[in-house]
C-alpha positions in Angstrom: 0.0 0.0 0.0 1.3 3.5 -0.9 1.5 5.7 2.2 2.7 8.9 0.5 1.2 9.2 -3.0 3.4 11.2 -5.3 0.7 13.7 -6.2 1.1 15.1 -2.6 4.4 16.7 -3.7 3.1 18.4 -6.9 2.4 22.1 -6.9 -1.2 23.2 -7.3 -1.0 24.0 -11.0 0.6 20.6 -11.9 -1.9 18.7 -9.8 -4.8 20.5 -11.4 -3.5 19.8 -14.9 -3.0 16.1 -14.1 -6.5 15.8 -12.8 -7.9 17.4 -15.9 -5.9 15.5 -18.5 -4.5 12.1 -17.3 -7.7 10.3 -16.5 -8.6 6.6 -16.2 -12.1 5.2 -16.0 -12.9 2.0 -14.2 -16.1 0.0 -14.7 -16.6 -2.3 -11.8 -19.3 -5.1 -12.2 -20.6 -6.7 -9.0 -23.0 -9.6 -8.8 -25.7 -8.0 -6.7 -28.5 -5.4 -7.0 -31.2 -6.6 -4.6 -29.3 -6.4 -1.3 -29.4 -2.8 -0.3 -27.1 -3.3 2.7 -24.4 -4.8 0.5 -24.7 -1.9 -2.0 -24.6 0.7 0.8 -21.4 -0.9 2.2 -19.8 -1.0 -1.2 -20.7 2.7 -1.9 -19.4 3.8 1.5 -16.1 2.2 0.6 -16.1 4.0 -2.7 -16.4 7.4 -1.0 -13.4 6.9 1.4 -11.1 8.7 -1.1 -12.7 11.9 -2.5 -10.3 11.9 -5.4 -12.1 9.0 -7.0 -15.5 9.9 -8.2 -18.5 7.6 -9.0 -19.8 9.2 -12.1 -22.5 6.6 -12.8 -24.2 3.6 -11.3 -26.3 1.1 -13.3 -28.2 -1.6 -11.5 -30.6 -4.2 -12.9 -32.7 -6.3 -10.5 -33.6 -9.0 -13.1 -29.9 -9.5 -13.7 -29.0 -9.0 -10.0 -26.0 -7.1 -11.1 -24.6 -3.6 -10.6 -22.0 -1.6 -12.4 -20.1 1.4 -11.0 -18.3 3.8 -13.3 -15.4 5.4 -11.5 -12.9 8.1 -12.6 -9.7 9.4 -11.2 -6.3 10.6 -12.4 -3.0 8.8 -12.9 0.4 10.1 -11.6 3.8 9.3 -13.1 7.4 9.3 -11.9 10.1 11.5 -13.3 10.7 9.2 -16.2 7.0 9.2 -17.2 6.1 5.7 -15.9 2.8 5.4 -14.1 3.1 4.9 -10.3 -0.1 5.9 -8.7 -3.9 6.3 -9.1 -6.5 6.8 -6.4 -8.6 4.3 -8.4 -6.4 1.5 -7.1 -7.3 1.7 -3.4 -10.9 2.7 -4.1 -11.5 -0.4 -6.3 -9.8 -2.6 -3.7 -11.9 -1.1 -0.9 -15.1 -1.7 -2.9 -14.0 -5.3 -3.6 -13.3 -5.9 0.1 -16.8 -4.6 0.9 -18.4 -6.8 -1.8 -16.6 -10.0 -0.6 -17.7 -9.2 3.0 -21.4 -8.8 2.2 -22.1 -11.0 -0.8 -22.0 -14.8 -1.1 -22.0 -16.1 -4.6 -23.5 -19.4 -3.5 -26.6 -17.5 -2.5 -26.8 -15.4 -5.6 -29.0 -15.9 -8.7 -29.9 -13.8 -11.6 -30.7 -13.7 -15.4 -27.2 -12.5 -16.4 -24.1 -14.7 -16.5 -21.4 -14.2 -13.9 -18.5 -16.1 -12.4 -17.7 -14.0 -9.4 -18.9 -11.6 -6.7 -16.5 -9.1 -8.3 -17.2 -10.3 -11.8 -15.4 -7.9 -14.1 -13.2 -4.9 -13.7 -12.2 -3.0 -16.8 -10.1 0.1 -17.1 -10.4 2.6 -20.0 -8.1 5.6 -20.8 -9.8 9.0 -20.9 -8.5 12.3 -22.1 -4.7 12.1 -22.6 -4.2 8.9 -20.7 -3.0 5.8 -22.7 -4.1 2.2 -22.9 -0.7 1.2 -21.5 -1.5 3.2 -18.4 -4.9 1.5 -18.1 -3.2 -1.9 -18.5 -0.7 -1.0 -15.8 -3.4 -0.2 -13.3 -5.4 -3.3 -14.3 -2.4 -5.6 -13.6 -1.7 -3.8 -10.3 -5.3 -4.2 -9.1 -5.4 -7.9 -10.3 -2.3 -8.8 -8.3 -3.7 -7.3 -5.1 -7.2 -8.9 -5.5 -5.5 -12.3 -6.2 -3.2 -12.0 -3.2 -5.2 -10.2 -0.6 -8.6 -11.9 -1.2 -7.3 -15.2 -2.5 -9.5 -14.9 -5.6 -8.4 -16.3 -9.0 -8.0 -13.5 -11.5 -7.9 -13.7 -15.3 -6.5 -10.8 -17.2 -7.8 -9.9 -20.6 -7.3 -7.5 -23.6 -4.4 -5.0 -23.1 -3.8 -6.3 -19.5 -3.0 -9.8 -20.9 0.4 -10.7 -22.2 -1.0 -11.7 -25.6 -4.2 -9.6 -25.6 -6.5 -12.6 -24.9 -10.2 -11.6 -25.4 -12.6 -11.5 -22.5 -15.2 -13.6 -24.3 -12.6 -16.3 -25.1 -11.7 -16.6 -21.4 -15.3 -16.6 -20.4 -16.2 -19.3 -22.9 -13.3 -21.5 -21.6 -14.6 -21.2 -18.1 -18.3 -21.9 -18.8 -19.5 -18.3 -18.2 -22.3 -18.4 -20.9 -23.9 -21.7 -19.7 -27.0 -21.1 -17.4 -27.4 -23.7 -14.7 -31.0 -22.9 -13.5 -34.2 -23.2 -15.5 -32.3 -22.9 -18.7 -32.0 -19.1 -18.4 -30.7 -18.3 -14.9 -27.3 -18.4 -13.2 -27.2 -19.5 -9.6 -24.5 -20.2 -7.1 -21.1 -21.6 -8.2 -21.7 -24.3 -10.8 -18.1 -24.8 -12.1 -15.4 -27.1 -10.7 -13.5 -25.7 -7.7 -10.2 -26.5 -9.4 -10.0 -24.3 -12.5 -9.3 -25.9 -15.9 -7.1 -22.9 -16.8 -4.4 -21.4 -14.6 -5.3 -17.9 -13.5 -3.0 -14.9 -14.0 -3.2 -14.0 -10.3 -4.4 -15.7 -7.2 -5.0 -19.4 -6.4 -6.1 -22.2 -8.7 -8.7 -23.2 -6.2 -12.0 -21.3 -6.3 -13.9 -20.1 -3.2 -17.5 -20.9 -3.9 -18.5 -17.9 -2.0 -16.3 -15.5 -4.0 -15.9 -17.1 -7.4 -13.3 -15.6 -9.8 -12.7 -12.1 -11.3 -11.9 -10.9 -14.8 -9.8 -7.8 -15.0 -8.8 -6.0 -18.2 -7.9 -2.8 -20.0 -9.1 -1.7 -23.4 -10.3 1.2 -25.5 -13.8 2.4 -24.9 -16.6 -0.1 -25.2 -20.3 0.9 -25.3 -23.0 -1.2 -23.8 -26.4 -1.1 -25.4 -29.4 -3.2 -24.6 -32.4 -3.8 -26.8 -35.7 -5.0 -25.2 -37.7 -7.7 -27.1 -41.4 -7.8 -26.2 -41.5 -11.6 -25.9 -40.8 -14.2 -23.3 -39.4 -16.5 -26.0 -35.8 -16.5 -25.0 -34.9 -19.0 -27.7 -36.0 -16.5 -30.4 -34.2 -13.7 -28.6 -31.0 -15.8 -28.6 -31.4 -16.6 -32.3 -31.6 -12.8 -33.0 -28.7 -12.0 -30.8 -26.6 -14.6 -32.5 -27.3 -13.2 -35.9 -26.6 -9.6 -34.8 -23.2 -10.6 -33.3 -19.8 -10.7 -35.2 -19.4 -14.3 -34.0 -22.7 -15.2 -35.7 -21.8 -13.5 -38.9 -23.6 -10.3 -38.1 -22.1 -6.9 -37.4 -18.4 -6.6 -36.9 -17.1 -5.8 -33.4 -20.4 -6.5 -31.8 -20.9 -9.1 -29.1 -24.4 -10.0 -27.8 -26.3 -12.0 -25.3 -30.0 -13.0 -25.5 -31.4 -12.9 -21.9 -34.6 -13.2 -20.0 -35.4 -9.8 -18.5 -38.2 -9.7 -16.1 -41.5 -11.7 -16.3 -42.8 -10.5 -19.6 -39.8 -9.6 -21.8 -36.4 -10.6 -23.0 -33.4 -8.5 -24.0 -30.4 -8.4 -26.2 -27.4 -7.1 -24.3 -24.8 -5.8 -26.7 -21.2 -4.8 -26.3 -20.0 -2.4 -29.1 -16.3 -2.9 -29.2 -15.8 -0.2 -31.8 -18.7 2.1 -31.1 -17.4 4.9 -33.4 -17.4 2.4 -36.3 -20.5 0.2 -35.5 -22.8 2.2 -33.4 -26.2 1.7 -31.7 -28.2 2.8 -34.7 -26.9 -0.1 -36.8 -27.5 -2.6 -33.9 -31.0 -1.3 -33.4 -31.8 -1.6 -37.1 -30.5 -5.1 -37.4 -32.4 -6.3 -34.3 -35.6 -4.8 -35.6 -35.2 -6.4 -39.0 -34.5 -9.9 -37.5 -37.2 -9.6 -34.9 -39.8 -8.7 -37.5 -38.9 -12.0 -39.3 -39.7 -13.7 -36.0 -43.0 -11.8 -35.6 -41.7 -10.0 -32.5 -41.9 -6.4 -31.4 -38.8 -4.5 -30.3 -38.5 -1.4 -28.1 -36.0 1.3 -28.5 -32.7 0.3 -27.0 -30.8 2.1 -24.3 -27.2 2.7 -23.3 -26.2 1.6 -19.8 -23.6 4.3 -19.4 -22.6 7.7 -20.6 -20.2 8.5 -23.4 -16.5 8.8 -22.5 -16.8 12.6 -23.1 -19.7 13.0 -20.8 -18.0 10.8 -18.1 -14.9 13.0 -18.2 -17.1 16.2 -18.1 -19.0 14.8 -15.1 -15.8 14.0 -13.3 -14.5 17.5 -13.9 -17.6 19.1 -12.5 -17.5 16.9 -9.4 -13.9 17.6 -8.6 -13.7 21.2 -9.8 -14.2 22.7 -6.3 -11.2 20.7 -5.0 -8.8 21.8 -7.7 -9.6 25.5 -7.9 
């Protein structure tokens, strides 16, 4: 743990410039949205350091899943190497609170997951680089693996060969529901992992599961509601929309049950400036019409990177002026 962060020794102008330009965003996905006490504990931990800001929170009770969008700056040594970000200790504090209040064996929801702290991804904002995001991802991964004895798999820019998140998830059985054909409950995988994790033990705690931690350029998340309970039809549409199924490039999809009277196609747009939500929406509507299904207008689950940076600046402006 760093006792004397290097930013303490910067003059006021340099500190202000760093906070405005060298920013990292962390999206922290936790497998819980129905337990208010657990969420309150996690959010209290997030507020221990005022230099990390929660700019957004997205929770879904059907999925029993929450995502926190956090932003802070990154500091460098005299040679330009990254050495500190307030995000590091904030994410670790939130993970500690999550592990203390959530038991994966008692968890169920309509969204796949493999851990209490299911996914942590770092994105560069403003003038920060992907290498800096990858450095922080690997630093956090080592601490989560060692401190909490949770197996951690690195992905994308944080992985030595850039291994994709969906590839790792597929190897570990992430996409296979184990309850009623459309729900995920408890820990249903072997306790001894088939693949060696990048950090932490090979043996899984059934109460904590495993964590995925990565770094990559901005990814947009866009969900399209399908007004039908026919999850098989929704999965067919999702498959045909995805790059893997021969659909739109750089688009990943899941067809999921969402509540009692609808389903949903959850989409990850890996290159949102090239293949955006409009094309996804149009393709879903066309394919749903062929199935005789109605589609609602989709929605983003987070703000744009520009809006996230703007919100961060507004929230910390009183501290840096």
